[in-house]
C-alpha positions as CSV (number, residue, x, y, z in Angstrom):
1,X,28.1,76.4,-0.7
2,X,25.3,73.5,-0.2
3,X,25.6,70.7,2.2
4,X,23.1,68.2,2.1
5,X,22.6,64.4,3.5
6,X,20.1,62.0,4.8
7,X,21.4,60.3,8.2
8,X,18.9,56.7,7.5
9,X,17.0,55.2,10.5
10,X,15.8,56.2,13.5
11,X,17.4,59.7,15.3
12,X,19.4,59.3,18.6
13,X,20.6,62.9,21.3
14,X,24.0,62.9,22.3
15,X,24.8,61.1,25.8
16,X,26.5,62.3,28.2
17,X,29.9,60.9,28.7
18,X,29.9,58.0,31.6
19,X,32.9,57.9,33.8
20,X,34.5,54.0,35.5
21,X,35.0,53.5,39.1
22,X,37.8,53.8,37.6
23,X,37.3,57.5,37.3
24,X,37.6,56.6,33.1
25,X,35.6,58.9,31.3
26,X,34.6,57.7,27.8
27,X,31.5,58.1,25.2
28,X,29.0,55.7,25.1
29,X,28.9,52.6,22.5
30,X,24.9,54.3,20.9
31,X,26.7,57.5,20.7
32,X,29.8,56.8,19.7
33,X,28.4,54.9,16.3
34,X,25.9,57.6,15.4
35,X,28.4,59.3,15.1
36,X,30.5,56.9,12.8
37,X,27.1,56.0,10.9
38,X,27.2,60.5,10.5
39,X,30.6,61.0,9.8
40,X,30.5,57.7,7.1
41,X,27.0,58.6,5.6
42,X,28.8,62.7,4.8
43,X,32.0,61.0,3.8
44,X,30.1,59.2,0.9
45,X,28.4,62.2,-0.1
46,X,30.9,64.9,0.0
47,X,34.4,62.9,1.0
48,X,36.5,66.1,1.8
49,X,34.2,68.9,0.5
50,X,34.3,71.8,4.0
51,X,32.9,75.1,4.2
52,X,34.2,77.7,5.0
53,X,33.3,80.7,7.9
54,X,29.7,81.7,8.9
55,X,26.9,78.8,8.4
56,X,23.4,78.6,9.1
57,X,22.4,74.7,10.0
58,X,19.1,73.5,9.7
59,X,18.2,69.6,11.6
60,X,14.7,68.2,10.6
61,X,14.2,64.4,12.7
62,X,11.9,62.3,11.6
63,X,10.6,60.4,14.7
64,X,9.0,57.0,14.4
65,X,5.3,56.7,13.6
66,X,4.8,53.7,17.2
67,X,2.5,50.4,15.3
68,X,0.5,51.6,18.7
69,X,-1.3,54.4,18.5
70,X,-4.6,55.0,16.7
71,X,-5.0,55.7,13.2
72,X,-6.8,59.0,13.7
73,X,-3.6,60.1,15.7
74,X,-1.1,57.7,13.3
75,X,-2.7,60.3,10.3
76,X,-2.5,63.5,12.4
77,X,1.2,62.9,13.1
78,X,1.5,62.2,9.3
79,X,0.1,65.3,8.5
80,X,2.3,66.9,11.6
81,X,-0.6,68.3,13.1
82,X,0.9,66.3,16.5
83,X,3.7,66.7,16.6
84,X,6.7,64.4,19.0
85,X,7.2,65.5,22.4
86,X,9.6,62.9,23.4
87,X,12.7,61.9,23.4
88,X,15.5,62.6,21.9
89,X,15.7,65.8,23.0
90,X,15.9,68.6,20.3
91,X,19.5,70.4,21.8
92,X,20.8,66.4,22.2
93,X,19.8,65.6,18.4
94,X,21.7,69.0,17.1
95,X,24.8,68.2,19.0
96,X,26.0,64.8,18.2
97,X,25.1,65.8,14.4
98,X,27.5,69.2,14.5
99,X,30.0,67.1,17.1
100,X,29.9,64.0,15.0
101,X,30.5,66.6,11.4
102,X,33.6,68.6,13.3
103,X,36.7,68.4,11.0
104,X,34.6,67.4,8.0
105,X,32.1,69.4,6.7
106,X,33.9,72.2,8.5
107,X,37.2,73.2,11.3
108,X,35.1,73.4,14.5
109,X,30.9,74.0,15.4
110,X,31.4,77.5,16.8
111,X,31.3,78.5,13.0
112,X,27.4,77.5,13.1
113,X,25.7,80.8,14.1
114,X,22.4,80.2,13.0
115,X,20.9,76.2,13.5
116,X,17.8,74.8,14.0
117,X,16.5,72.0,15.3
118,X,12.7,70.5,14.0
119,X,11.2,67.1,15.5
120,X,8.2,65.8,13.1
121,X,6.3,62.6,12.8
122,X,7.7,61.1,9.5
123,X,7.5,57.1,7.3
124,X,11.0,56.8,7.5
125,X,13.1,57.3,10.5
126,X,15.7,59.5,9.9
127,X,17.7,62.8,10.1
128,X,18.0,65.8,7.4
129,X,20.8,67.9,7.7
130,X,20.9,70.6,5.4
131,X,24.7,73.2,6.0
132,X,25.3,76.9,4.2
133,X,27.7,79.1,4.0
134,X,26.1,82.0,4.5
135,X,27.0,85.1,2.3
136,X,29.3,87.5,3.7
137,X,27.9,91.1,5.0
138,X,23.9,89.2,4.7
139,X,21.5,89.8,7.6
140,X,20.7,86.3,8.6
141,X,18.1,87.7,10.8
């Protein structure tokens, strides 16, 4: 089985938990809201469908092309000849997506055995997520 979802808007990376002066740990608002958006997007398309067994994940984050860039640089960005070496970090993008889909798309993210996160520039900022079950006995390399 293969699952594809597109999360609209600027990609957000997972932020570290915060701790109050009283020692209470909480998830930052931006992280919590983005995780809810991911979950809503998944549920509206797939409902309670879950992947089982080993999973391959390909996460492609399309970053906003800044308006302040020159026309030449914008063309290079749109053609993926100039790549986004900026925040959020690739691993934090992957972390927020896989954590948000825990218990929805799969039982636990420990099932993900093959993962790739790609950052590109795009006209519409978004994150495209592809998850697929790896066939038993199939080599992943």
